[in-house]
C-alpha positions in Angstrom: 18.2 -19.1 -30.7 18.4 -22.3 -32.8 20.9 -24.8 -31.3 20.6 -23.5 -27.7 19.6 -25.8 -24.9 15.9 -25.6 -24.3 16.3 -24.4 -20.7 18.5 -21.5 -21.8 16.0 -20.5 -24.6 13.3 -20.4 -21.7 15.5 -18.5 -19.4 16.3 -15.8 -22.0 12.6 -15.1 -22.8 11.5 -11.6 -22.0 9.3 -11.4 -19.0 5.5 -11.4 -19.3 2.8 -11.7 -16.7 2.1 -15.2 -17.8 5.7 -16.3 -17.5 5.9 -14.7 -14.1 2.9 -16.6 -12.9 4.2 -19.9 -14.4 7.6 -19.4 -12.7 6.0 -18.6 -9.4 3.6 -21.7 -9.6 6.8 -23.9 -9.9 8.7 -22.2 -7.1 6.0 -21.4 -4.5 3.1 -23.4 -3.0 -0.2 -23.4 -4.9 -2.0 -22.0 -1.8 -0.3 -18.7 -2.4 -1.9 -18.5 -5.9 -4.9 -16.5 -5.1 -6.3 -13.1 -5.5 -6.8 -10.6 -8.3 -3.2 -9.3 -8.2 -1.8 -8.5 -11.7 1.4 -10.1 -12.9 1.5 -7.7 -15.9 2.0 -4.7 -13.4 5.1 -6.5 -12.1 6.8 -6.7 -15.6 7.5 -3.0 -15.7 8.6 -2.9 -12.1 11.1 -5.7 -12.7 12.4 -4.4 -15.9 13.1 -1.0 -14.3 15.2 -2.9 -11.8 17.1 -4.8 -14.5 15.2 -8.1 -14.3 14.2 -8.5 -17.9 14.2 -12.2 -18.6 12.8 -15.4 -17.0 16.2 -16.5 -15.9 16.8 -13.3 -13.9 13.4 -13.5 -12.4 13.8 -17.2 -11.3 17.2 -16.5 -9.9 15.7 -13.7 -7.7 12.8 -15.7 -6.5 14.7 -18.9 -5.7 17.6 -16.9 -3.9 15.0 -15.4 -1.5 12.5 -18.4 -1.4 13.3 -19.5 2.1 13.2 -16.1 3.6 9.9 -15.3 1.8 8.3 -18.5 2.9 9.4 -17.7 6.6 7.7 -14.3 6.3 4.8 -15.8 4.7 4.3 -18.2 7.6 4.9 -15.8 10.4 1.8 -15.2 12.6 -0.2 -12.1 12.2 -0.6 -9.8 15.1 -4.0 -9.3 16.6 -4.3 -5.8 14.8 -3.4 -7.4 11.4 -5.8 -10.2 11.9 -8.7 -7.8 12.7 -7.9 -5.6 9.8 -7.6 -8.6 7.4 -11.0 -9.9 8.7 -12.5 -6.5 8.0 -11.0 -6.4 4.5 -11.1 -10.0 3.3 -13.6 -11.8 5.6 -13.4 -14.2 8.6 -13.5 -17.3 6.5 -10.6 -16.3 4.4 -8.4 -15.2 7.3 -9.2 -18.4 9.3 -8.0 -20.4 6.3 -4.8 -18.4 6.0 -4.0 -18.7 9.6 -4.8 -22.5 9.7 -2.8 -23.2 6.6 0.0 -20.8 7.5 0.2 -18.5 4.4 -0.6 -15.0 3.7 1.0 -13.5 0.7 -0.4 -14.1 -2.9 2.3 -14.6 -5.6 2.3 -10.9 -6.6 3.0 -9.9 -3.0 5.8 -12.5 -2.8 7.5 -11.0 -5.9 7.2 -7.5 -4.2 8.7 -8.7 -1.0 11.6 -10.3 -2.9 12.2 -6.9 -4.7 12.2 -5.2 -1.3 14.7 -7.9 0.1 17.0 -7.4 -2.8 16.8 -3.8 -3.7 15.4 -2.2 -0.6 12.0 -1.0 0.6 12.1 2.0 -1.7 12.2 -0.1 -4.8 8.6 -1.0 -4.7 6.2 1.9 -5.4 4.0 2.4 -2.4 0.9 2.2 -4.6 1.6 -1.6 -5.2 2.4 -2.6 -1.6 0.2 -5.1 0.0 
């Protein structure tokens, strides 16, 4: 890849969990960077859908960025809030409601996959 512009070299790199995380941290707010979700699990899912390089991934995520942020900021129903408190604790849920965020980076990636490829594109075992 000698002689290519630096940005193109980066965009053509094969996806890795680390590169997914790095791209997400540049596209989405830091407050969504939490949890124990695995970025490595996303690599195989994305590759199966034809998203094999950093450039493809960035295009997918920037295309759906506004829609993802709208979904992320939407208020939780009473039932969702009670279930989240049970699973994640009152303090965490209070913070997410106050700061208007909900999805961690891996969940935002899965939501983008659903928006682009349909709900059946994300295996149910990985859904948030």
